[in-house]
N, C-alpha and C positions, 0 to 999 in steps of 0.2 A: 652777186659775183658770177662771172661767166666761166664756162668750162675752158680749161687751159689746154687747147690743142691748136694745131696750125690750121686744120680744116674748119676750116670751117668750110551789168552785162546785159546782159540784155538791157536795152534802153528802157527808160521809165515807161514808155509805151512801146511795146515790141513792134518792130517793123513787120509789115505784112508780107515781105518778100519770103517766098517758100525756100526751104532747104533744097539743095540740089538732089536729084533723084537718087544718087548713090547714097546720100546720107539718110534718106527715108526708107530705103528698101534693102539695107545691108543684111546680108545673110548672117546666121549665127557664127560666132568666132570659131576658128579652127587653128590648129598648130601651124607654125610657120612653114612655108614651102622650103625646099632644100637649100637654095642660096641664102635665104635669110637665116635659116636655122644654122647653116655653116658659119655665117658671120657672127651670130650670137655665141656659138661654141668657140669660134676663133678668138673672140675677145676674152672669153673666160680662160681659154688655154694660154693666152698671152700673159695672164696674171691678174685679170679682173676677178675678184671674188664672186660677184654676181651681177647679172644684167637682165632686165626684163623689158618687154616691148609690146606695143600694139601698133599694127600697120593696117591701114585701110586702102584698098585699091578698087575703085568702082563700088560694086555691091559686095565685095569680099572683105572680110575682116579677119586678121590673123593676130593671135596673142600667143606669146611664147616667152620662155626664160631659160637661162643657163647659169649654173653655178649655185652658190650658197648665199644665204642671208646672214649666216652666223658661222664664223670660222671655227669657233670652239665646238659647237654642237653639230655642224654639218647640215643644219636646217636649210632646205632648198629655197631659193627665191621663186616666187610665183608671179604671173603677169598682172594680177590685180592688186598688188601691194601698194600701200600709201607711201608717199615719198616727199621729202623736202625738195621743192622745185626751184629754190633760189630766185634768180632774176626773171624767171617767167612771170613772177608776181607783177613785174612792171607793166606787162600788157594789160592785166586786170585793172591796175591803178590808172593807167592811161585811159582805158575805156570809161572808167568812172569820171575822170576829169572831162572827157568829151561829152558825157551825158550832162554834166553841169553847164558846159558851154551851150548845148542845145536848149537848155532851159533858160538861158540868158543870165545866169548867175555869175558868169565870168566870160572873158574872151581870150582866145589863144594868144593874142598879141597884147594883152594887158601887161603892164609892168608888174613884176611879182611884188614889188614894194607897195603897190596899191592894196594888196590883200594881206601881206605879211611885213608891215613896216618895222616891226620889232625884231624880226629874224633877218631880214635883208634890208638894212637901212641905207639912206644916203643915195649917192649917184649910182651905186651898183644895183640897188633896188629899182631904180628908174630905167636902167639900161637892159636888165635881164627880164625877159618875158616868160610867160607860162609856156609858150611853145619851146623856148630854149631849154627849159627844164625837161620837157618831154623828150626832146631829141638830142639831149646832151651837148648842145652848143652854147650853154651858159658858160662853159669852161670853168665852172666852180670845181675846186679840187676834190679828190676822193678823201674821205675821212678815215677809211678803214686802216691804212698804215699807222695812224696815230692811236687807234684803239687797240691794234694788235702789233705793236712795234717789233716784237721778237720774230715775226715772220718775214721781216724785210731784210734782215742780215746787215742792217746799217750799224756799224760800230761793234757788232758782236755776231757770233755764229747764229744762223737760223735755228730757232728752237720753238717749242710749244709753250713756253712759259706764259705768254699773254693769253693764249687760247685757254690754258688751264685756269688762269686767274679769273677769266671772264665767263666761264661756263655757266655760272648761276647768277651773274650780276644783272641787275636791271638798270638799263641806261635811260636817261632822259633824252628824248629826240632833239630838243633844243640844244643840248650840249654837243651832240654828234654833229649837228648842222654847224655849230660855231667852230668846231675843229676844221671842217671843210672850208668854211669861209675864211678862216685865219691862215690857211696854207697858201702857198704860191699858186696862182691860178694857171690854168692850162692855155690861156690866151684871152683875147678880147671877147666880150659877150657877142655871140652871133658868128664868130669866126669859125671857119671850117679848115681842116677837119676838127670836129668837136672832140672833147675829152670825156670818155665814159666815166660817170661818177654816180655813186649811190646817193651822194648828198642831194642831187637833183630830186630824187624820188622821195626822200624824207621830207623835202620842202613841199612836194606835191601832196604828200599825206597830210601835212599841216594845213595846206590850202584847202583840201577837201573838208577837213574838220571845221575850218572857219566858215565856209560857204554853206555847209549842210547841217552843222551842229552835231554831227556824229563822228566818232573816231573812224579813221580810215578803214579799220578792219570791219567795223559794223556796217558802214555804208557799202563797201564792196560786197560783203556777204548778202545784204538785203537786195541790192540793186544790180549786181553783176552775177554772183555765184548762183543764187537761188533761181532767178528768172531763166538762167541758162540750163536749169535742171541738172546741175552738177551735184551728185549725191555724196561724193567723197572728197570734196575740196573745202578747205577751211584755213583759218589762221590759228596757230597753236595758242593755247592759253597757259601752257606750262613749258617744261623742258622736254617733254616726251611726245612722241608721235602716237596718237590713239589709233587702235586697230592694227591689222596685220602690216608689218613693215620690216625692212631689213636693217641690220646694224650698218653703221657708216664708218668707213676706215679712211683716216687722213694720213698721207705720207709726207706732207710738207717738203716736196721736191727732194725726197730722199733723206731728210733730216730725222724722220721717224722711221726706224727700221727695227722690228716690223711696224707697219702702219698701226696707228692707235684708234680705238673705238671712240668716236665722238657723236654717237647717235643721240645721246641725251645732251641737249644744249638749249639754253635760252636764246630766243631770236630778237630780243629787244634792240640788239645792235643793228638790225636792218629789217624791221618788220614791213615797212611800206615798199622797200626795194627788193626784198628777197625772203619774206617770212612764210609764204604759203606752203601748204601741204596739199597734194593732189594725187590722182592716179593717172596712168597713161590713157585710159579710156576717157576720163573726164577732160583731159587736155585736148584730145582729138575732138571731142564733142564741142568744147568751147571754141576752138579755132575754126571749126566748121561753121558754127553759128556766127562768130565774129566776121569772118571773111565772106559770108553770104548776106550780110546786112541785117542780122537779127540781134545784134548787141548794141550797136550805135547806128545812127542814120547813114545812108549811103554817102552823104556829104562829109560826115565826120570820118567815115572809113577812108574816104579819099585823102583826107588830111593825115590820117595815121600812116598812109602808104607813101607819103612824100618823104623820101629818104635823103640823108646827107651822109658824107663820110665821117666816121667817128673812130677814134683810136681806142680800142678795147683795152681791158686791164692787162691782157697778155701782150700788148704791143702791136697786135694785128689791126688792120683797118677794115671795118665792117660798114655796110650800108644800113643805117638806122633811121627809122621814122619816128612816129609818136608811140613809143612802146613796142614797136614791131621791128624785127630784123629781117632784111631782104637778102636772100641767097640766090645768086644766079649760077646755075650749073650748065656749062656749055653742052649742047646736045641733049639736054634733059628738061630744061625749063627754069622758071622762076618760082621760088618757094618763099613763104612768109611764116614767121613764127618767132621763136626765141630759144635761148638756152640759159641754163643757170647752174650755179654750184653753191653749196654750203660746205662746211667742214665735213669732209668724208663722202659727200653725195653730189652727183651730177645728173642733170636732166636735159634732154634735147627734144624739141618738138617743131616740126615743120609741115606745112600744108602747101601743095602745089597751087599755082595761080588759078587753075581751073577747078580746084576743089576735089579733084578725082583721086589724088594720092595724098595720104597723110601718114606721118611716122612720128611716134613718140617713144622714147626709151629712157631708162634710168640706169645708173651705175652706182656701185657702193664703195668705190675707192677713188680718191682725188689726189692730184699733185703727187704722182707716184715717183717721179724722177726729175732731176735737174737737167738731164740731157736726153738724147734719143733713147727710146725704149720700145720694145716690141708692141706694147700697148698702144702707142701712138698710131702705128700703121693699122693695127687691128681695129681701132676706133674709127679711123678714117674709112676703112672698108665697110664697117657696119653702117656708117652714115650714108654712103653712096648706095649700098644695097637696100637699106630701108627706104630710101627715097625712090627706088626703082630706076637708078641711073647706072650707066656703064661705069666700070672701074676707071679711075684716073690713070693715064699712062705713067709708067714708072720711068724715072730718068735713066 
């Protein structure tokens, strides 16, 4: 799932391409400079319980945090906390699929029915390709509203009923995929704008298992996470986040007042699409390696950066490649990365095209309001400040 705002591994044989100089010679982390610190404090002051970040600019690295990780105890957030990163998982899964394409075990333009005839049978399986799953142009529907019907407000007030019922439930991936395939599609396979759907990445997880013989979590851990030297990135094996972490508070667009703690939650409902846990340091390290050609080959990276317009879950249109989101900021540059959310937690990570500026931050409150809220503007300010961009002009 993606953050609801208006603003918006290593290969089996590591590439010999060196990391950019700024990634090799970074100085020890220091607290954020005044503008970034003010943006962090501004978001906390607008109502965010806690926010923590790592920003890299050339050879400088800043880590800082504002607010609390626990509203009951007042325990502060710290920059190195582990966090559920939601749809950022998709970049890791996409990289794993590209690795298999490099080995010749699949092709991006293979019909998905060739590999998963039982899951996507018939004409649909012949028309939808692996590439369409990766860039969300399959137009297979999102299954999440059918797993969590009480959050849609269809026929009843928005409530946490289905969130609470599913907190400890273990879902079968095939059942989730079937829900998405049974729902009305967002359009013809390959048509743009595509329709963002977690169903696509559950199918990619099943595809990886078929071609590698390993569950998606195990393959990504062995061949993406570990070779990229990510020390605090993993898939959860239970309902809790291991290690230092923040509590996560869900507002359900104002239906939960005060917001409720959903830090303990099983992720079988979206493991391949949004299940991972990481730190802001690990995310910056991963995207630096990916975008400098040390996770997949340069040819595969070029495929990942071929974007199409996609309608996100919040209704906005984004430029999406193969697991990568492109963000063009006028007067500031082009950035690559992703963002994600789970119940109560959001994460944002972007790296400038030249690799010299990186920003990753996490928040511990999601879906705070159904309408305009001071948090919206404060979050937009943090994004532009973290990216090193001038503020957007106000209307």
